[in-house]
mmCIF file of the N, C-alpha and C atoms, coordinates in Angstrom:
data_MODEL
# 
_entry.id   MODEL 
# 
loop_
_atom_site.group_PDB 
_atom_site.id 
_atom_site.type_symbol 
_atom_site.label_atom_id 
_atom_site.label_alt_id 
_atom_site.label_comp_id 
_atom_site.label_asym_id 
_atom_site.label_entity_id 
_atom_site.label_seq_id 
_atom_site.pdbx_PDB_ins_code 
_atom_site.Cartn_x 
_atom_site.Cartn_y 
_atom_site.Cartn_z 
_atom_site.occupancy 
_atom_site.B_iso_or_equiv 
_atom_site.pdbx_formal_charge 
_atom_site.auth_seq_id 
_atom_site.auth_comp_id 
_atom_site.auth_asym_id 
_atom_site.auth_atom_id 
_atom_site.pdbx_PDB_model_num 
ATOM 1   N N  . UNK A 1 1  ? 12.266 -1.162 -5.988  1.00 0.00 ? 1  UNK A N  1 
ATOM 2   C CA . UNK A 1 1  ? 11.297 -2.221 -5.916  1.00 0.00 ? 1  UNK A CA 1 
ATOM 3   C C  . UNK A 1 1  ? 11.466 -3.024 -4.629  1.00 0.00 ? 1  UNK A C  1 
ATOM 4   N N  . UNK A 1 2  ? 12.717 -3.258 -4.231  1.00 0.00 ? 2  UNK A N  1 
ATOM 5   C CA . UNK A 1 2  ? 12.970 -4.043 -3.016  1.00 0.00 ? 2  UNK A CA 1 
ATOM 6   C C  . UNK A 1 2  ? 12.407 -3.351 -1.779  1.00 0.00 ? 2  UNK A C  1 
ATOM 7   N N  . UNK A 1 3  ? 12.548 -2.053 -1.703  1.00 0.00 ? 3  UNK A N  1 
ATOM 8   C CA . UNK A 1 3  ? 12.024 -1.301 -0.557  1.00 0.00 ? 3  UNK A CA 1 
ATOM 9   C C  . UNK A 1 3  ? 10.504 -1.403 -0.519  1.00 0.00 ? 3  UNK A C  1 
ATOM 10  N N  . UNK A 1 4  ? 9.870  -1.194 -1.651  1.00 0.00 ? 4  UNK A N  1 
ATOM 11  C CA . UNK A 1 4  ? 8.410  -1.272 -1.727  1.00 0.00 ? 4  UNK A CA 1 
ATOM 12  C C  . UNK A 1 4  ? 7.943  -2.673 -1.356  1.00 0.00 ? 4  UNK A C  1 
ATOM 13  N N  . UNK A 1 5  ? 8.589  -3.675 -1.875  1.00 0.00 ? 5  UNK A N  1 
ATOM 14  C CA . UNK A 1 5  ? 8.220  -5.065 -1.598  1.00 0.00 ? 5  UNK A CA 1 
ATOM 15  C C  . UNK A 1 5  ? 8.373  -5.388 -0.109  1.00 0.00 ? 5  UNK A C  1 
ATOM 16  N N  . UNK A 1 6  ? 9.462  -4.963 0.503   1.00 0.00 ? 6  UNK A N  1 
ATOM 17  C CA . UNK A 1 6  ? 9.700  -5.236 1.927   1.00 0.00 ? 6  UNK A CA 1 
ATOM 18  C C  . UNK A 1 6  ? 8.654  -4.576 2.818   1.00 0.00 ? 6  UNK A C  1 
ATOM 19  N N  . UNK A 1 7  ? 8.199  -3.389 2.453   1.00 0.00 ? 7  UNK A N  1 
ATOM 20  C CA . UNK A 1 7  ? 7.278  -2.637 3.297   1.00 0.00 ? 7  UNK A CA 1 
ATOM 21  C C  . UNK A 1 7  ? 5.806  -2.894 2.989   1.00 0.00 ? 7  UNK A C  1 
ATOM 22  N N  . UNK A 1 8  ? 5.508  -3.474 1.834   1.00 0.00 ? 8  UNK A N  1 
ATOM 23  C CA . UNK A 1 8  ? 4.127  -3.676 1.401   1.00 0.00 ? 8  UNK A CA 1 
ATOM 24  C C  . UNK A 1 8  ? 3.327  -4.480 2.432   1.00 0.00 ? 8  UNK A C  1 
ATOM 25  N N  . UNK A 1 9  ? 2.234  -3.909 2.902   1.00 0.00 ? 9  UNK A N  1 
ATOM 26  C CA . UNK A 1 9  ? 1.314  -4.515 3.883   1.00 0.00 ? 9  UNK A CA 1 
ATOM 27  C C  . UNK A 1 9  ? 1.941  -4.749 5.255   1.00 0.00 ? 9  UNK A C  1 
ATOM 28  N N  . UNK A 1 10 ? 3.114  -4.180 5.497   1.00 0.00 ? 10 UNK A N  1 
ATOM 29  C CA . UNK A 1 10 ? 3.762  -4.361 6.795   1.00 0.00 ? 10 UNK A CA 1 
ATOM 30  C C  . UNK A 1 10 ? 4.021  -3.045 7.522   1.00 0.00 ? 10 UNK A C  1 
ATOM 31  N N  . UNK A 1 11 ? 4.249  -1.994 6.752   1.00 0.00 ? 11 UNK A N  1 
ATOM 32  C CA . UNK A 1 11 ? 4.613  -0.721 7.371   1.00 0.00 ? 11 UNK A CA 1 
ATOM 33  C C  . UNK A 1 11 ? 4.137  0.425  6.485   1.00 0.00 ? 11 UNK A C  1 
ATOM 34  N N  . UNK A 1 12 ? 3.935  1.560  7.115   1.00 0.00 ? 12 UNK A N  1 
ATOM 35  C CA . UNK A 1 12 ? 3.532  2.750  6.356   1.00 0.00 ? 12 UNK A CA 1 
ATOM 36  C C  . UNK A 1 12 ? 4.735  3.293  5.589   1.00 0.00 ? 12 UNK A C  1 
ATOM 37  N N  . UNK A 1 13 ? 4.455  3.803  4.410   1.00 0.00 ? 13 UNK A N  1 
ATOM 38  C CA . UNK A 1 13 ? 5.495  4.392  3.581   1.00 0.00 ? 13 UNK A CA 1 
ATOM 39  C C  . UNK A 1 13 ? 4.957  5.694  3.010   1.00 0.00 ? 13 UNK A C  1 
ATOM 40  N N  . UNK A 1 14 ? 5.725  6.750  3.144   1.00 0.00 ? 14 UNK A N  1 
ATOM 41  C CA . UNK A 1 14 ? 5.336  8.039  2.583   1.00 0.00 ? 14 UNK A CA 1 
ATOM 42  C C  . UNK A 1 14 ? 6.208  8.320  1.376   1.00 0.00 ? 14 UNK A C  1 
ATOM 43  N N  . UNK A 1 15 ? 5.556  8.627  0.272   1.00 0.00 ? 15 UNK A N  1 
ATOM 44  C CA . UNK A 1 15 ? 6.268  8.954  -0.957  1.00 0.00 ? 15 UNK A CA 1 
ATOM 45  C C  . UNK A 1 15 ? 5.796  10.320 -1.412  1.00 0.00 ? 15 UNK A C  1 
ATOM 46  N N  . UNK A 1 16 ? 6.730  11.172 -1.706  1.00 0.00 ? 16 UNK A N  1 
ATOM 47  C CA . UNK A 1 16 ? 6.413  12.517 -2.183  1.00 0.00 ? 16 UNK A CA 1 
ATOM 48  C C  . UNK A 1 16 ? 7.045  12.697 -3.554  1.00 0.00 ? 16 UNK A C  1 
ATOM 49  N N  . UNK A 1 17 ? 6.268  13.234 -4.489  1.00 0.00 ? 17 UNK A N  1 
ATOM 50  C CA . UNK A 1 17 ? 6.776  13.392 -5.841  1.00 0.00 ? 17 UNK A CA 1 
ATOM 51  C C  . UNK A 1 17 ? 6.148  14.601 -6.506  1.00 0.00 ? 17 UNK A C  1 
ATOM 52  N N  . UNK A 1 18 ? 6.933  15.302 -7.293  1.00 0.00 ? 18 UNK A N  1 
ATOM 53  C CA . UNK A 1 18 ? 6.402  16.390 -8.100  1.00 0.00 ? 18 UNK A CA 1 
ATOM 54  C C  . UNK A 1 18 ? 5.891  15.856 -9.437  1.00 0.00 ? 18 UNK A C  1 
ATOM 55  N N  . UNK A 1 19 ? 6.204  14.624 -9.734  1.00 0.00 ? 19 UNK A N  1 
ATOM 56  C CA . UNK A 1 19 ? 5.807  13.986 -10.984 1.00 0.00 ? 19 UNK A CA 1 
ATOM 57  C C  . UNK A 1 19 ? 4.461  13.290 -10.790 1.00 0.00 ? 19 UNK A C  1 
ATOM 58  N N  . UNK A 1 20 ? 3.463  13.594 -11.618 1.00 0.00 ? 20 UNK A N  1 
ATOM 59  C CA . UNK A 1 20 ? 2.167  12.925 -11.489 1.00 0.00 ? 20 UNK A CA 1 
ATOM 60  C C  . UNK A 1 20 ? 2.305  11.407 -11.654 1.00 0.00 ? 20 UNK A C  1 
ATOM 61  N N  . UNK A 1 21 ? 1.492  10.659 -10.923 1.00 0.00 ? 21 UNK A N  1 
ATOM 62  C CA . UNK A 1 21 ? 1.566  9.193  -10.952 1.00 0.00 ? 21 UNK A CA 1 
ATOM 63  C C  . UNK A 1 21 ? 1.452  8.648  -12.368 1.00 0.00 ? 21 UNK A C  1 
ATOM 64  N N  . UNK A 1 22 ? 0.600  9.247  -13.182 1.00 0.00 ? 22 UNK A N  1 
ATOM 65  C CA . UNK A 1 22 ? 0.436  8.745  -14.551 1.00 0.00 ? 22 UNK A CA 1 
ATOM 66  C C  . UNK A 1 22 ? 1.709  8.868  -15.389 1.00 0.00 ? 22 UNK A C  1 
ATOM 67  N N  . UNK A 1 23 ? 2.687  9.639  -14.943 1.00 0.00 ? 23 UNK A N  1 
ATOM 68  C CA . UNK A 1 23 ? 3.954  9.792  -15.668 1.00 0.00 ? 23 UNK A CA 1 
ATOM 69  C C  . UNK A 1 23 ? 5.065  8.896  -15.117 1.00 0.00 ? 23 UNK A C  1 
ATOM 70  N N  . UNK A 1 24 ? 4.788  8.131  -14.069 1.00 0.00 ? 24 UNK A N  1 
ATOM 71  C CA . UNK A 1 24 ? 5.812  7.296  -13.469 1.00 0.00 ? 24 UNK A CA 1 
ATOM 72  C C  . UNK A 1 24 ? 6.293  6.210  -14.419 1.00 0.00 ? 24 UNK A C  1 
ATOM 73  N N  . UNK A 1 25 ? 5.415  5.705  -15.279 1.00 0.00 ? 25 UNK A N  1 
ATOM 74  C CA . UNK A 1 25 ? 5.834  4.670  -16.234 1.00 0.00 ? 25 UNK A CA 1 
ATOM 75  C C  . UNK A 1 25 ? 6.924  5.188  -17.159 1.00 0.00 ? 25 UNK A C  1 
ATOM 76  N N  . UNK A 1 26 ? 6.878  6.476  -17.481 1.00 0.00 ? 26 UNK A N  1 
ATOM 77  C CA . UNK A 1 26 ? 7.902  7.061  -18.353 1.00 0.00 ? 26 UNK A CA 1 
ATOM 78  C C  . UNK A 1 26 ? 9.262  7.120  -17.665 1.00 0.00 ? 26 UNK A C  1 
ATOM 79  N N  . UNK A 1 27 ? 9.261  7.250  -16.355 1.00 0.00 ? 27 UNK A N  1 
ATOM 80  C CA . UNK A 1 27 ? 10.507 7.386  -15.599 1.00 0.00 ? 27 UNK A CA 1 
ATOM 81  C C  . UNK A 1 27 ? 11.095 6.024  -15.232 1.00 0.00 ? 27 UNK A C  1 
ATOM 82  N N  . UNK A 1 28 ? 10.222 5.081  -14.853 1.00 0.00 ? 28 UNK A N  1 
ATOM 83  C CA . UNK A 1 28 ? 10.677 3.726  -14.521 1.00 0.00 ? 28 UNK A CA 1 
ATOM 84  C C  . UNK A 1 28 ? 10.759 2.952  -15.833 1.00 0.00 ? 28 UNK A C  1 
ATOM 85  N N  . UNK A 1 29 ? 11.953 2.694  -16.285 1.00 0.00 ? 29 UNK A N  1 
ATOM 86  C CA . UNK A 1 29 ? 12.175 2.161  -17.629 1.00 0.00 ? 29 UNK A CA 1 
ATOM 87  C C  . UNK A 1 29 ? 11.620 0.757  -17.840 1.00 0.00 ? 29 UNK A C  1 
ATOM 88  N N  . UNK A 1 30 ? 11.648 -0.083 -16.838 1.00 0.00 ? 30 UNK A N  1 
ATOM 89  C CA . UNK A 1 30 ? 11.179 -1.461 -16.968 1.00 0.00 ? 30 UNK A CA 1 
ATOM 90  C C  . UNK A 1 30 ? 9.681  -1.497 -16.654 1.00 0.00 ? 30 UNK A C  1 
ATOM 91  N N  . UNK A 1 31 ? 8.850  -1.826 -17.651 1.00 0.00 ? 31 UNK A N  1 
ATOM 92  C CA . UNK A 1 31 ? 7.398  -1.800 -17.471 1.00 0.00 ? 31 UNK A CA 1 
ATOM 93  C C  . UNK A 1 31 ? 6.911  -2.790 -16.423 1.00 0.00 ? 31 UNK A C  1 
ATOM 94  N N  . UNK A 1 32 ? 7.556  -3.937 -16.329 1.00 0.00 ? 32 UNK A N  1 
ATOM 95  C CA . UNK A 1 32 ? 7.156  -4.949 -15.348 1.00 0.00 ? 32 UNK A CA 1 
ATOM 96  C C  . UNK A 1 32 ? 7.397  -4.439 -13.936 1.00 0.00 ? 32 UNK A C  1 
ATOM 97  N N  . UNK A 1 33 ? 8.557  -3.831 -13.720 1.00 0.00 ? 33 UNK A N  1 
ATOM 98  C CA . UNK A 1 33 ? 8.881  -3.260 -12.409 1.00 0.00 ? 33 UNK A CA 1 
ATOM 99  C C  . UNK A 1 33 ? 7.940  -2.103 -12.096 1.00 0.00 ? 33 UNK A C  1 
ATOM 100 N N  . UNK A 1 34 ? 7.689  -1.250 -13.067 1.00 0.00 ? 34 UNK A N  1 
ATOM 101 C CA . UNK A 1 34 ? 6.784  -0.115 -12.872 1.00 0.00 ? 34 UNK A CA 1 
ATOM 102 C C  . UNK A 1 34 ? 5.394  -0.610 -12.483 1.00 0.00 ? 34 UNK A C  1 
ATOM 103 N N  . UNK A 1 35 ? 4.907  -1.622 -13.161 1.00 0.00 ? 35 UNK A N  1 
ATOM 104 C CA . UNK A 1 35 ? 3.599  -2.199 -12.833 1.00 0.00 ? 35 UNK A CA 1 
ATOM 105 C C  . UNK A 1 35 ? 3.566  -2.717 -11.400 1.00 0.00 ? 35 UNK A C  1 
ATOM 106 N N  . UNK A 1 36 ? 4.604  -3.433 -11.007 1.00 0.00 ? 36 UNK A N  1 
ATOM 107 C CA . UNK A 1 36 ? 4.660  -4.012 -9.663  1.00 0.00 ? 36 UNK A CA 1 
ATOM 108 C C  . UNK A 1 36 ? 4.703  -2.920 -8.596  1.00 0.00 ? 36 UNK A C  1 
ATOM 109 N N  . UNK A 1 37 ? 5.541  -1.919 -8.804  1.00 0.00 ? 37 UNK A N  1 
ATOM 110 C CA . UNK A 1 37 ? 5.658  -0.825 -7.839  1.00 0.00 ? 37 UNK A CA 1 
ATOM 111 C C  . UNK A 1 37 ? 4.337  -0.069 -7.718  1.00 0.00 ? 37 UNK A C  1 
ATOM 112 N N  . UNK A 1 38 ? 3.778  0.318  -8.847  1.00 0.00 ? 38 UNK A N  1 
ATOM 113 C CA . UNK A 1 38 ? 2.537  1.092  -8.823  1.00 0.00 ? 38 UNK A CA 1 
ATOM 114 C C  . UNK A 1 38 ? 1.381  0.282  -8.264  1.00 0.00 ? 38 UNK A C  1 
ATOM 115 N N  . UNK A 1 39 ? 1.344  -1.003 -8.537  1.00 0.00 ? 39 UNK A N  1 
ATOM 116 C CA . UNK A 1 39 ? 0.287  -1.841 -7.991  1.00 0.00 ? 39 UNK A CA 1 
ATOM 117 C C  . UNK A 1 39 ? 0.319  -1.838 -6.467  1.00 0.00 ? 39 UNK A C  1 
ATOM 118 N N  . UNK A 1 40 ? 1.495  -1.943 -5.904  1.00 0.00 ? 40 UNK A N  1 
ATOM 119 C CA . UNK A 1 40 ? 1.632  -1.985 -4.449  1.00 0.00 ? 40 UNK A CA 1 
ATOM 120 C C  . UNK A 1 40 ? 1.429  -0.617 -3.806  1.00 0.00 ? 40 UNK A C  1 
ATOM 121 N N  . UNK A 1 41 ? 1.805  0.438  -4.496  1.00 0.00 ? 41 UNK A N  1 
ATOM 122 C CA . UNK A 1 41 ? 1.721  1.776  -3.912  1.00 0.00 ? 41 UNK A CA 1 
ATOM 123 C C  . UNK A 1 41 ? 0.361  2.422  -4.149  1.00 0.00 ? 41 UNK A C  1 
ATOM 124 N N  . UNK A 1 42 ? -0.041 2.535  -5.366  1.00 0.00 ? 42 UNK A N  1 
ATOM 125 C CA . UNK A 1 42 ? -1.196 3.358  -5.743  1.00 0.00 ? 42 UNK A CA 1 
ATOM 126 C C  . UNK A 1 42 ? -2.522 2.776  -5.272  1.00 0.00 ? 42 UNK A C  1 
ATOM 127 N N  . UNK A 1 43 ? -2.696 1.479  -5.383  1.00 0.00 ? 43 UNK A N  1 
ATOM 128 C CA . UNK A 1 43 ? -3.999 0.882  -5.122  1.00 0.00 ? 43 UNK A CA 1 
ATOM 129 C C  . UNK A 1 43 ? -4.350 0.798  -3.638  1.00 0.00 ? 43 UNK A C  1 
ATOM 130 N N  . UNK A 1 44 ? -3.384 0.975  -2.766  1.00 0.00 ? 44 UNK A N  1 
ATOM 131 C CA . UNK A 1 44 ? -3.667 0.940  -1.327  1.00 0.00 ? 44 UNK A CA 1 
ATOM 132 C C  . UNK A 1 44 ? -3.312 2.266  -0.655  1.00 0.00 ? 44 UNK A C  1 
ATOM 133 N N  . UNK A 1 45 ? -3.161 3.302  -1.461  1.00 0.00 ? 45 UNK A N  1 
ATOM 134 C CA . UNK A 1 45 ? -2.651 4.575  -0.947  1.00 0.00 ? 45 UNK A CA 1 
ATOM 135 C C  . UNK A 1 45 ? -3.752 5.581  -0.654  1.00 0.00 ? 45 UNK A C  1 
ATOM 136 N N  . UNK A 1 46 ? -3.409 6.486  0.231   1.00 0.00 ? 46 UNK A N  1 
ATOM 137 C CA . UNK A 1 46 ? -4.173 7.712  0.403   1.00 0.00 ? 46 UNK A CA 1 
ATOM 138 C C  . UNK A 1 46 ? -3.404 8.754  -0.387  1.00 0.00 ? 46 UNK A C  1 
ATOM 139 N N  . UNK A 1 47 ? -4.027 9.301  -1.411  1.00 0.00 ? 47 UNK A N  1 
ATOM 140 C CA . UNK A 1 47 ? -3.331 10.274 -2.253  1.00 0.00 ? 47 UNK A CA 1 
ATOM 141 C C  . UNK A 1 47 ? -3.791 11.676 -1.913  1.00 0.00 ? 47 UNK A C  1 
ATOM 142 N N  . UNK A 1 48 ? -2.838 12.557 -1.755  1.00 0.00 ? 48 UNK A N  1 
ATOM 143 C CA . UNK A 1 48 ? -3.116 13.964 -1.518  1.00 0.00 ? 48 UNK A CA 1 
ATOM 144 C C  . UNK A 1 48 ? -2.444 14.737 -2.637  1.00 0.00 ? 48 UNK A C  1 
ATOM 145 N N  . UNK A 1 49 ? -3.247 15.349 -3.483  1.00 0.00 ? 49 UNK A N  1 
ATOM 146 C CA . UNK A 1 49 ? -2.706 16.130 -4.590  1.00 0.00 ? 49 UNK A CA 1 
ATOM 147 C C  . UNK A 1 49 ? -2.922 17.603 -4.284  1.00 0.00 ? 49 UNK A C  1 
ATOM 148 N N  . UNK A 1 50 ? -1.834 18.331 -4.195  1.00 0.00 ? 50 UNK A N  1 
ATOM 149 C CA . UNK A 1 50 ? -1.915 19.754 -3.904  1.00 0.00 ? 50 UNK A CA 1 
ATOM 150 C C  . UNK A 1 50 ? -2.115 20.529 -5.196  1.00 0.00 ? 50 UNK A C  1 
ATOM 151 N N  . UNK A 1 51 ? -2.970 21.503 -5.134  1.00 0.00 ? 51 UNK A N  1 
ATOM 152 C CA . UNK A 1 51 ? -3.237 22.338 -6.300  1.00 0.00 ? 51 UNK A CA 1 
ATOM 153 C C  . UNK A 1 51 ? -3.124 23.796 -5.875  1.00 0.00 ? 51 UNK A C  1 
ATOM 154 N N  . UNK A 1 52 ? -2.899 24.638 -6.831  1.00 0.00 ? 52 UNK A N  1 
ATOM 155 C CA . UNK A 1 52 ? -2.795 26.069 -6.531  1.00 0.00 ? 52 UNK A CA 1 
ATOM 156 C C  . UNK A 1 52 ? -1.449 26.604 -6.906  1.00 0.00 ? 52 UNK A C  1 
ATOM 157 N N  . UNK A 1 53 ? -1.261 27.859 -6.599  1.00 0.00 ? 53 UNK A N  1 
ATOM 158 C CA . UNK A 1 53 ? 0.000  28.529 -6.938  1.00 0.00 ? 53 UNK A CA 1 
ATOM 159 C C  . UNK A 1 53 ? 1.131  28.033 -6.041  1.00 0.00 ? 53 UNK A C  1 
ATOM 160 N N  . UNK A 1 54 ? 2.312  28.101 -6.580  1.00 0.00 ? 54 UNK A N  1 
ATOM 161 C CA . UNK A 1 54 ? 3.496  27.740 -5.822  1.00 0.00 ? 54 UNK A CA 1 
ATOM 162 C C  . UNK A 1 54 ? 3.717  28.761 -4.722  1.00 0.00 ? 54 UNK A C  1 
ATOM 163 N N  . UNK A 1 55 ? 4.198  28.281 -3.595  1.00 0.00 ? 55 UNK A N  1 
ATOM 164 C CA . UNK A 1 55 ? 4.529  29.179 -2.491  1.00 0.00 ? 55 UNK A CA 1 
ATOM 165 C C  . UNK A 1 55 ? 5.913  29.791 -2.641  1.00 0.00 ? 55 UNK A C  1 
ATOM 166 N N  . UNK A 1 56 ? 6.656  29.316 -3.617  1.00 0.00 ? 56 UNK A N  1 
ATOM 167 C CA . UNK A 1 56 ? 7.979  29.883 -3.897  1.00 0.00 ? 56 UNK A CA 1 
ATOM 168 C C  . UNK A 1 56 ? 7.796  31.192 -4.641  1.00 0.00 ? 56 UNK A C  1 
ATOM 169 N N  . UNK A 1 57 ? 8.353  32.216 -4.103  1.00 0.00 ? 57 UNK A N  1 
ATOM 170 C CA . UNK A 1 57 ? 8.237  33.559 -4.705  1.00 0.00 ? 57 UNK A CA 1 
ATOM 171 C C  . UNK A 1 57 ? 9.246  33.703 -5.839  1.00 0.00 ? 57 UNK A C  1 
ATOM 172 N N  . UNK A 1 58 ? 8.782  34.247 -6.946  1.00 0.00 ? 58 UNK A N  1 
ATOM 173 C CA . UNK A 1 58 ? 9.712  34.547 -8.041  1.00 0.00 ? 58 UNK A CA 1 
ATOM 174 C C  . UNK A 1 58 ? 10.426 35.825 -7.713  1.00 0.00 ? 58 UNK A C  1 
ATOM 175 N N  . UNK A 1 59 ? 11.738 35.817 -7.922  1.00 0.00 ? 59 UNK A N  1 
ATOM 176 C CA . UNK A 1 59 ? 12.529 36.998 -7.598  1.00 0.00 ? 59 UNK A CA 1 
ATOM 177 C C  . UNK A 1 59 ? 12.792 37.812 -8.820  1.00 0.00 ? 59 UNK A C  1 
# 
């Protein structure tokens, strides 16, 4: 939360996750903190969601 707060509206931040945004509340245990983080990140973000098959080859 401190990192997000420090950078909010001041600097670009890139976040990469394999977990869909709608599941972040399940991972961030404190709902108040989750709300604050997601409010600052999601509502001002450019989201790029990749779809398709994995490029990792199964052996």
